[in-house]
N, CA, C and O atoms as a GROMACS GRO file, in nm:
protein
  256
    1UNK      N    1   0.407  -0.271   0.274
    1UNK     CA    2   0.436  -0.170   0.373
    1UNK      C    3   0.400  -0.034   0.315
    1UNK      O    4   0.420  -0.009   0.197
    2UNK      N    5   0.348   0.053   0.398
    2UNK     CA    6   0.312   0.188   0.358
    2UNK      C    7   0.360   0.285   0.466
    2UNK      O    8   0.362   0.253   0.584
    3UNK      N    9   0.397   0.402   0.421
    3UNK     CA   10   0.443   0.504   0.515
    3UNK      C   11   0.378   0.637   0.483
    3UNK      O   12   0.308   0.651   0.383
    4UNK      N   13   0.403   0.734   0.569
    4UNK     CA   14   0.348   0.867   0.549
    4UNK      C   15   0.461   0.969   0.545
    4UNK      O   16   0.568   0.948   0.602
    5UNK      N   17   0.435   1.078   0.477
    5UNK     CA   18   0.532   1.186   0.465
    5UNK      C   19   0.457   1.318   0.475
    5UNK      O   20   0.354   1.337   0.409
    6UNK      N   21   0.509   1.409   0.556
    6UNK     CA   22   0.445   1.539   0.573
    6UNK      C   23   0.534   1.647   0.514
    6UNK      O   24   0.655   1.650   0.537
    7UNK      N   25   0.471   1.738   0.436
    7UNK     CA   26   0.545   1.850   0.380
    7UNK      C   27   0.451   1.970   0.372
    7UNK      O   28   0.345   1.963   0.311
    8UNK      N   29   0.491   2.077   0.434
    8UNK     CA   30   0.412   2.201   0.435
    8UNK      C   31   0.270   2.180   0.487
    8UNK      O   32   0.176   2.242   0.437
    9UNK      N   33   0.253   2.093   0.585
    9UNK     CA   34   0.123   2.070   0.645
    9UNK      C   35   0.033   1.974   0.570
    9UNK      O   36  -0.080   1.950   0.612
   10UNK      N   37   0.081   1.918   0.458
   10UNK     CA   38   0.003   1.824   0.378
   10UNK      C   39   0.066   1.685   0.388
   10UNK      O   40   0.189   1.672   0.385
   11UNK      N   41  -0.016   1.584   0.400
   11UNK     CA   42   0.034   1.447   0.418
   11UNK      C   43   0.018   1.365   0.290
   11UNK      O   44  -0.078   1.382   0.215
   12UNK      N   45   0.115   1.275   0.267
   12UNK     CA   46   0.110   1.181   0.155
   12UNK      C   47   0.132   1.040   0.208
   12UNK      O   48   0.204   1.021   0.306
   13UNK      N   49   0.069   0.942   0.144
   13UNK     CA   50   0.092   0.801   0.175
   13UNK      C   51   0.181   0.745   0.065
   13UNK      O   52   0.152   0.760  -0.054
   14UNK      N   53   0.291   0.681   0.105
   14UNK     CA   54   0.388   0.624   0.013
   14UNK      C   55   0.387   0.472   0.028
   14UNK      O   56   0.382   0.421   0.140
   15UNK      N   57   0.392   0.400  -0.086
   15UNK     CA   58   0.393   0.254  -0.079
   15UNK      C   59   0.454   0.197  -0.206
   15UNK      O   60   0.464   0.265  -0.308
   16UNK      N   61   0.494   0.070  -0.199
   16UNK     CA   62   0.547  -0.002  -0.315
   16UNK      C   63   0.448  -0.110  -0.354
   16UNK      O   64   0.392  -0.179  -0.269
   17UNK      N   65   0.426  -0.122  -0.485
   17UNK     CA   66   0.338  -0.226  -0.537
   17UNK      C   67   0.407  -0.290  -0.656
   17UNK      O   68   0.429  -0.225  -0.758
   18UNK      N   69   0.441  -0.417  -0.641
   18UNK     CA   70   0.508  -0.494  -0.746
   18UNK      C   71   0.632  -0.424  -0.799
   18UNK      O   72   0.655  -0.417  -0.920
   19UNK      N   73   0.713  -0.372  -0.705
   19UNK     CA   74   0.841  -0.314  -0.740
   19UNK      C   75   0.838  -0.168  -0.783
   19UNK      O   76   0.943  -0.113  -0.816
   20UNK      N   77   0.723  -0.106  -0.785
   20UNK     CA   78   0.715   0.034  -0.824
   20UNK      C   79   0.667   0.119  -0.707
   20UNK      O   80   0.582   0.076  -0.628
   21UNK      N   81   0.724   0.239  -0.696
   21UNK     CA   82   0.685   0.330  -0.589
   21UNK      C   83   0.560   0.406  -0.630
   21UNK      O   84   0.548   0.451  -0.744
   22UNK      N   85   0.468   0.420  -0.537
   22UNK     CA   86   0.344   0.494  -0.559
   22UNK      C   87   0.318   0.584  -0.439
   22UNK      O   88   0.368   0.559  -0.330
   23UNK      N   89   0.240   0.688  -0.462
   23UNK     CA   90   0.203   0.779  -0.354
   23UNK      C   91   0.070   0.846  -0.389
   23UNK      O   92   0.036   0.861  -0.506
   24UNK      N   93  -0.001   0.884  -0.286
   24UNK     CA   94  -0.119   0.968  -0.307
   24UNK      C   95  -0.128   1.067  -0.193
   24UNK      O   96  -0.086   1.040  -0.081
   25UNK      N   97  -0.185   1.182  -0.224
   25UNK     CA   98  -0.194   1.292  -0.129
   25UNK      C   99  -0.322   1.283  -0.048
   25UNK      O  100  -0.431   1.260  -0.102
   26UNK      N  101  -0.308   1.302   0.081
   26UNK     CA  102  -0.424   1.308   0.169
   26UNK      C  103  -0.466   1.453   0.194
   26UNK      O  104  -0.583   1.480   0.221
   27UNK      N  105  -0.374   1.543   0.184
   27UNK     CA  106  -0.404   1.683   0.210
   27UNK      C  107  -0.376   1.719   0.355
   27UNK      O  108  -0.296   1.655   0.423
   28UNK      N  109  -0.443   1.822   0.400
   28UNK     CA  110  -0.423   1.871   0.537
   28UNK      C  111  -0.510   1.793   0.635
   28UNK      O  112  -0.624   1.830   0.662
   29UNK      N  113  -0.453   1.685   0.686
   29UNK     CA  114  -0.520   1.603   0.786
   29UNK      C  115  -0.426   1.589   0.905
   29UNK      O  116  -0.310   1.631   0.898
   30UNK      N  117  -0.474   1.531   1.013
   30UNK     CA  118  -0.387   1.510   1.129
   30UNK      C  119  -0.292   1.393   1.101
   30UNK      O  120  -0.315   1.311   1.012
   31UNK      N  121  -0.186   1.389   1.178
   31UNK     CA  122  -0.090   1.279   1.163
   31UNK      C  123  -0.157   1.144   1.192
   31UNK      O  124  -0.129   1.044   1.126
   32UNK      N  125  -0.246   1.142   1.291
   32UNK     CA  126  -0.316   1.018   1.326
   32UNK      C  127  -0.401   0.970   1.209
   32UNK      O  128  -0.405   0.850   1.180
   33UNK      N  129  -0.470   1.062   1.140
   33UNK     CA  130  -0.550   1.023   1.024
   33UNK      C  131  -0.462   0.970   0.911
   33UNK      O  132  -0.496   0.872   0.845
   34UNK      N  133  -0.347   1.034   0.890
   34UNK     CA  134  -0.255   0.991   0.786
   34UNK      C  135  -0.202   0.850   0.815
   34UNK      O  136  -0.196   0.765   0.727
   35UNK      N  137  -0.163   0.827   0.940
   35UNK     CA  138  -0.112   0.694   0.976
   35UNK      C  139  -0.221   0.588   0.967
   35UNK      O  140  -0.194   0.474   0.930
   36UNK      N  141  -0.343   0.624   1.001
   36UNK     CA  142  -0.455   0.531   0.989
   36UNK      C  143  -0.476   0.491   0.843
   36UNK      O  144  -0.497   0.373   0.814
   37UNK      N  145  -0.469   0.587   0.752
   37UNK     CA  146  -0.485   0.557   0.610
   37UNK      C  147  -0.368   0.471   0.560
   37UNK      O  148  -0.388   0.382   0.477
   38UNK      N  149  -0.248   0.497   0.609
   38UNK     CA  150  -0.132   0.416   0.570
   38UNK      C  151  -0.150   0.272   0.619
   38UNK      O  152  -0.112   0.178   0.549
   39UNK      N  153  -0.207   0.254   0.737
   39UNK     CA  154  -0.235   0.120   0.787
   39UNK      C  155  -0.336   0.048   0.697
   39UNK      O  156  -0.321  -0.071   0.670
   40UNK      N  157  -0.438   0.121   0.651
   40UNK     CA  158  -0.536   0.062   0.560
   40UNK      C  159  -0.471   0.020   0.429
   40UNK      O  160  -0.502  -0.086   0.375
   41UNK      N  161  -0.382   0.104   0.378
   41UNK     CA  162  -0.311   0.072   0.253
   41UNK      C  163  -0.223  -0.051   0.273
   41UNK      O  164  -0.219  -0.138   0.187
   42UNK      N  165  -0.153  -0.058   0.385
   42UNK     CA  166  -0.068  -0.174   0.413
   42UNK      C  167  -0.151  -0.302   0.418
   42UNK      O  168  -0.108  -0.406   0.368
   43UNK      N  169  -0.269  -0.294   0.478
   43UNK     CA  170  -0.357  -0.411   0.485
   43UNK      C  171  -0.401  -0.453   0.343
   43UNK      O  172  -0.398  -0.571   0.310
   44UNK      N  173  -0.441  -0.356   0.261
   44UNK     CA  174  -0.481  -0.388   0.124
   44UNK      C  175  -0.366  -0.447   0.043
   44UNK      O  176  -0.387  -0.540  -0.036
   45UNK      N  177  -0.246  -0.395   0.062
   45UNK     CA  178  -0.130  -0.450  -0.009
   45UNK      C  179  -0.104  -0.595   0.033
   45UNK      O  180  -0.068  -0.678  -0.050
   46UNK      N  181  -0.121  -0.624   0.162
   46UNK     CA  182  -0.105  -0.760   0.212
   46UNK      C  183  -0.207  -0.852   0.146
   46UNK      O  184  -0.173  -0.963   0.104
   47UNK      N  185  -0.333  -0.807   0.137
   47UNK     CA  186  -0.438  -0.889   0.076
   47UNK      C  187  -0.414  -0.907  -0.074
   47UNK      O  188  -0.439  -1.015  -0.129
   48UNK      N  189  -0.366  -0.804  -0.141
   48UNK     CA  190  -0.333  -0.816  -0.283
   48UNK      C  191  -0.223  -0.920  -0.302
   48UNK      O  192  -0.230  -1.002  -0.393
   49UNK      N  193  -0.122  -0.916  -0.216
   49UNK     CA  194  -0.013  -1.014  -0.223
   49UNK      C  195  -0.063  -1.156  -0.200
   49UNK      O  196  -0.019  -1.248  -0.268
   50UNK      N  197  -0.154  -1.173  -0.107
   50UNK     CA  198  -0.210  -1.306  -0.082
   50UNK      C  199  -0.288  -1.356  -0.203
   50UNK      O  200  -0.274  -1.472  -0.242
   51UNK      N  201  -0.370  -1.271  -0.262
   51UNK     CA  202  -0.450  -1.310  -0.378
   51UNK      C  203  -0.360  -1.343  -0.496
   51UNK      O  204  -0.386  -1.438  -0.569
   52UNK      N  205  -0.253  -1.264  -0.514
   52UNK     CA  206  -0.161  -1.287  -0.625
   52UNK      C  207  -0.091  -1.422  -0.609
   52UNK      O  208  -0.078  -1.498  -0.706
   53UNK      N  209  -0.045  -1.451  -0.487
   53UNK     CA  210   0.023  -1.580  -0.464
   53UNK      C  211  -0.074  -1.696  -0.480
   53UNK      O  212  -0.038  -1.800  -0.535
   54UNK      N  213  -0.198  -1.679  -0.433
   54UNK     CA  214  -0.298  -1.784  -0.445
   54UNK      C  215  -0.329  -1.811  -0.593
   54UNK      O  216  -0.340  -1.927  -0.634
   55UNK      N  217  -0.342  -1.706  -0.672
   55UNK     CA  218  -0.374  -1.725  -0.814
   55UNK      C  219  -0.257  -1.790  -0.887
   55UNK      O  220  -0.278  -1.866  -0.981
   56UNK      N  221  -0.134  -1.761  -0.846
   56UNK     CA  222  -0.017  -1.825  -0.909
   56UNK      C  223  -0.016  -1.975  -0.879
   56UNK      O  224   0.019  -2.055  -0.966
   57UNK      N  225  -0.054  -2.014  -0.757
   57UNK     CA  226  -0.057  -2.156  -0.722
   57UNK      C  227  -0.168  -2.227  -0.796
   57UNK      O  228  -0.153  -2.343  -0.835
   58UNK      N  229  -0.280  -2.160  -0.818
   58UNK     CA  230  -0.395  -2.222  -0.883
   58UNK      C  231  -0.380  -2.231  -1.034
   58UNK      O  232  -0.452  -2.307  -1.099
   59UNK      N  233  -0.288  -2.154  -1.090
   59UNK     CA  234  -0.271  -2.151  -1.234
   59UNK      C  235  -0.207  -2.281  -1.285
   59UNK      O  236  -0.108  -2.327  -1.229
   60UNK      N  237  -0.263  -2.340  -1.390
   60UNK     CA  238  -0.202  -2.461  -1.445
   60UNK      C  239  -0.068  -2.434  -1.512
   60UNK      O  240   0.007  -2.527  -1.540
   61UNK      N  241  -0.037  -2.307  -1.539
   61UNK     CA  242   0.089  -2.273  -1.604
   61UNK      C  243   0.198  -2.236  -1.506
   61UNK      O  244   0.312  -2.210  -1.547
   62UNK      N  245   0.166  -2.232  -1.378
   62UNK     CA  246   0.270  -2.194  -1.281
   62UNK      C  247   0.367  -2.309  -1.262
   62UNK      O  248   0.333  -2.425  -1.284
   63UNK      N  249   0.487  -2.275  -1.222
   63UNK     CA  250   0.593  -2.375  -1.206
   63UNK      C  251   0.607  -2.422  -1.062
   63UNK      O  252   0.694  -2.504  -1.033
   64UNK      N  253   0.522  -2.374  -0.972
   64UNK     CA  254   0.536  -2.412  -0.831
   64UNK      C  255   0.468  -2.541  -0.799
   64UNK      O  256   0.471  -2.586  -0.685
   0.00000   0.00000   0.00000
């Protein structure tokens, strides 16, 4: 999941990856652009999670 935060006219994208909080600044963009970028980040996080789970299942050392 990813979200956006606006402060003083500048937007940031906030997200969690493997239990740690991360953020990056978009700068002075419209709210629609900020939300669009957050949607892209959420999609990438979903794909990272899928790849991580797939690699854990494929590993001969995994316990699943």
